[in-house]
C-alpha positions as CSV (number, residue, x, y, z in Angstrom):
1,N,3.6,-12.8,1.5
2,I,5.5,-12.1,5.6
3,L,6.6,-14.4,7.9
4,V,6.7,-13.1,11.6
5,D,8.7,-15.2,14.4
6,L,6.2,-15.5,17.1
7,D,9.0,-15.4,19.6
8,T,10.2,-12.2,18.9
9,G,7.6,-10.7,16.5
10,Q,9.6,-10.1,14.8
11,A,8.5,-9.8,10.8
12,K,9.9,-10.6,7.0
13,L,8.5,-9.7,3.9
14,I,9.5,-12.6,1.6
15,D,8.7,-13.8,-2.2
16,F,9.2,-10.8,-4.2
17,G,9.6,-13.4,-7.6
18,R,7.6,-10.9,-9.4
19,G,8.9,-7.4,-8.0
20,T,11.6,-5.6,-10.2
21,Y,14.4,-2.6,-9.4
22,L,13.2,0.7,-8.6
23,Q,13.9,3.0,-11.7
24,D,12.8,7.0,-12.1
25,T,11.2,6.2,-15.3
26,V,7.8,5.4,-15.7
27,Y,6.7,1.8,-15.5
28,T,4.4,0.8,-18.3
29,H,4.7,-3.1,-17.5
30,F,2.8,-4.2,-14.6
31,A,5.5,-5.5,-12.2
32,G,4.0,-7.7,-9.3
33,T,0.8,-9.2,-7.7
34,L,-2.1,-7.6,-9.8
35,S,-4.3,-7.2,-6.3
36,Y,-1.6,-4.6,-5.3
37,S,-1.6,-2.5,-8.5
38,P,-2.0,1.3,-8.2
39,P,-5.0,3.0,-9.8
40,E,-3.2,5.0,-12.2
41,W,-2.1,1.0,-13.7
42,N,-5.3,0.1,-13.6
43,D,-6.5,3.6,-15.4
44,F,-4.0,4.2,-17.3
45,G,-1.8,1.5,-17.9
46,W,1.9,3.0,-16.0
47,Y,3.2,4.0,-13.1
48,H,6.1,5.3,-11.4
49,G,7.7,3.2,-8.8
50,E,7.3,4.6,-5.5
51,P,3.9,5.4,-5.6
52,A,2.7,2.6,-6.7
53,T,5.3,1.1,-3.9
54,I,3.8,3.4,-1.0
55,W,0.0,2.2,-2.6
56,S,1.2,-1.9,-1.7
57,L,2.5,-0.7,1.2
58,G,-1.2,1.0,2.7
59,I,-3.1,-1.9,1.2
60,L,-0.5,-4.6,3.2
61,L,-1.1,-3.0,6.4
62,H,-4.5,-2.3,5.9
63,Q,-4.4,-6.6,5.6
64,M,-2.3,-6.3,8.9
65,V,-4.5,-4.3,10.8
66,C,-8.1,-5.0,9.8
67,G,-7.6,-8.6,8.1
68,E,-8.8,-8.3,4.7
69,H,-7.6,-6.4,1.4
70,P,-9.7,-2.7,1.3
71,F,-11.1,-3.2,-2.2
72,R,-12.4,-6.7,-2.6
73,R,-15.8,-5.9,-1.6
74,G,-16.6,-3.8,-4.9
75,Q,-15.2,-0.7,-3.8
76,N,-15.1,2.1,-6.1
77,L,-11.7,3.4,-6.2
78,S,-12.4,6.4,-7.8
79,W,-14.3,7.7,-4.6
80,G,-11.8,7.7,-2.1
81,Q,-13.4,7.2,0.4
82,L,-12.6,3.5,2.5
83,P,-14.5,2.9,5.8
84,L,-11.8,1.8,8.2
85,P,-12.8,-0.4,11.9
86,Q,-13.4,2.3,14.7
87,R,-11.1,-0.1,16.7
88,L,-7.8,1.3,14.8
89,S,-6.1,4.3,15.8
90,Q,-6.5,7.9,14.0
91,E,-3.2,7.9,13.3
92,C,-3.1,4.3,11.7
93,K,-6.5,5.0,9.7
94,D,-4.6,8.9,8.7
95,L,-1.6,6.5,7.6
96,I,-3.5,3.9,6.0
97,R,-5.4,6.5,3.7
98,W,-2.5,8.6,2.8
99,C,-1.0,5.4,1.4
100,L,-3.9,5.1,-0.7
101,S,-4.7,8.3,-1.8
102,V,-6.0,7.5,-5.1
103,N,-4.1,10.7,-6.4
104,S,-0.5,9.5,-6.8
105,L,1.0,12.6,-5.8
106,D,-0.9,13.1,-2.9
107,R,0.9,9.6,-1.1
108,P,3.5,9.6,1.1
109,T,7.4,9.2,0.4
110,L,9.0,6.6,1.4
111,E,10.9,8.9,4.3
112,D,7.0,10.3,4.7
113,L,6.4,6.8,6.3
114,F,9.8,6.5,8.3
115,C,8.8,9.4,10.0
116,D,4.9,9.6,10.8
117,T,3.5,9.6,13.9
118,W,1.9,5.9,14.0
119,M,5.5,4.3,12.6
120,W,6.5,4.9,16.5
């Protein structure tokens, strides 16, 4: 959930009721909204916190710029192909695809996100 102040354009993420604290060990229970769960949870029943967070942020970014969840139309995650509108900048497309890398090791870190050219 996102609240946006229409006067300032400031956005705030809210509703962390299904979240949990970040830990260095593997999660074997899913804490969050299932439609944001990463492929490794769906495939193996476990995930690491930071790559799963990046996956969720990729879905959120996609929803913000495209107006819909990227995987609600039955796309196969194992294909790793995500069609994106031409109206998006190449930098935005690259960032979404990077965050939504099927292999969790291929996703950016939080630090990578802060340094990405699209963010600035």
